C-alpha positions in Angstrom: 139.7 62.3 113.4 137.5 61.9 116.4 136.8 58.7 118.2 138.1 55.2 117.4 138.0 54.1 113.8 136.1 50.9 112.9 139.4 49.1 112.2 141.2 50.5 115.3 144.2 51.7 113.4 146.0 54.3 115.6 148.7 56.4 113.9 150.9 57.4 116.9 153.3 60.3 116.6 156.4 61.1 118.7 154.7 63.8 120.8 152.1 61.2 122.0 154.5 58.3 122.5 157.1 60.6 124.1 154.6 61.8 126.6 153.7 58.2 127.4 157.2 56.7 127.7 158.8 59.6 129.4 156.0 60.1 132.0 155.0 63.6 130.9 151.9 65.2 132.3 149.6 63.8 129.6 151.0 60.3 129.8 147.8 58.8 131.2 145.6 60.5 128.5 147.9 59.0 125.8 147.8 55.6 127.4 144.0 55.7 127.3 143.9 56.9 123.7 146.2 54.1 122.6 144.5 51.3 124.4 143.0 48.5 122.3 144.1 49.9 118.9 146.6 48.7 116.4 149.4 51.1 116.6 151.3 52.2 113.5 153.8 54.9 112.7 156.2 56.0 110.0 159.7 54.6 110.5 160.9 58.1 111.5 159.1 57.7 114.8 162.1 56.0 116.4 164.5 58.7 115.3 162.2 61.4 116.8 161.9 59.5 120.1 165.7 59.2 120.2 166.0 63.0 119.7 163.4 63.6 122.5 165.4 61.2 124.8 168.6 63.1 124.1 167.0 66.5 124.8 165.7 65.1 128.1 169.2 63.7 129.0 170.7 67.1 128.3 168.1 68.9 130.5 168.3 66.3 133.3 171.7 64.4 133.0 171.2 62.6 136.4 168.2 60.8 134.8 170.1 59.6 131.8 169.8 55.9 132.6 166.1 56.2 133.3 165.5 58.0 130.0 167.5 55.4 128.1 165.6 52.6 129.8 162.2 54.2 128.8 163.4 54.5 125.2 164.4 50.9 125.2 161.0 49.8 126.6 159.3 51.8 123.9 160.9 49.6 121.3 159.1 46.7 122.8 155.6 48.2 122.2 153.6 46.7 119.4 154.0 49.5 116.9 154.2 48.6 113.3 156.7 50.8 111.5 155.6 51.7 108.0 157.6 53.2 105.1 155.8 56.2 103.7 155.8 57.4 100.1 158.4 60.2 100.2 157.3 62.1 97.1 153.6 62.0 98.3 154.7 63.2 101.8 156.7 66.1 100.2 153.6 67.0 98.2 151.4 66.8 101.3 153.8 68.9 103.3 153.8 71.5 100.5 150.0 71.6 100.4 149.5 71.8 104.2 152.5 73.8 105.4 153.5 70.9 107.7 157.0 69.7 108.0 157.8 66.5 106.1 158.0 64.8 109.5 154.5 65.7 110.4 153.2 65.1 106.9 154.5 61.5 107.2 152.0 60.9 110.0 149.2 62.7 108.1 150.0 60.6 105.0 149.6 57.4 107.1 146.4 58.6 108.6 144.9 59.2 105.2 146.4 56.1 103.6 145.2 53.7 106.3 142.1 55.7 107.3 143.3 55.6 110.8 143.0 57.8 113.8 145.9 60.2 114.7 147.1 60.2 118.2 149.2 63.3 118.8 149.6 66.3 121.1 150.5 68.5 118.1 147.5 70.8 117.6 148.4 71.9 114.1 148.8 68.3 113.0 145.6 67.3 114.7 143.8 70.0 112.9 145.1 68.9 109.5 144.0 65.3 110.2 140.4 66.5 110.6 140.3 68.0 107.1 
């Protein structure tokens, strides 16, 4: 979906939030996209962020404490965690060819009529349909 929605609901995925909290190259772009909206995500977001954090620690062990601190600060962001309807997510994943993880974000976008904030081009494309 393009542009901000009327209600300002922003469904943020792990690629977007990970870029922001871990200071990746598109962090500023993601900060700008998330500004002023009501951020929501499926509860799995936090597991995905923990996985990203672990990968970063394995790649850069000397920055372990920095990565863990960033992950901790992310938990303080005003992001509403929402349970998704698992059978509907599986059906959506089957229809679209997405993983169930990505389909969870898409399900929320459709259910809440929100805007998807992601760096995942395939997921972004599905949200426009």
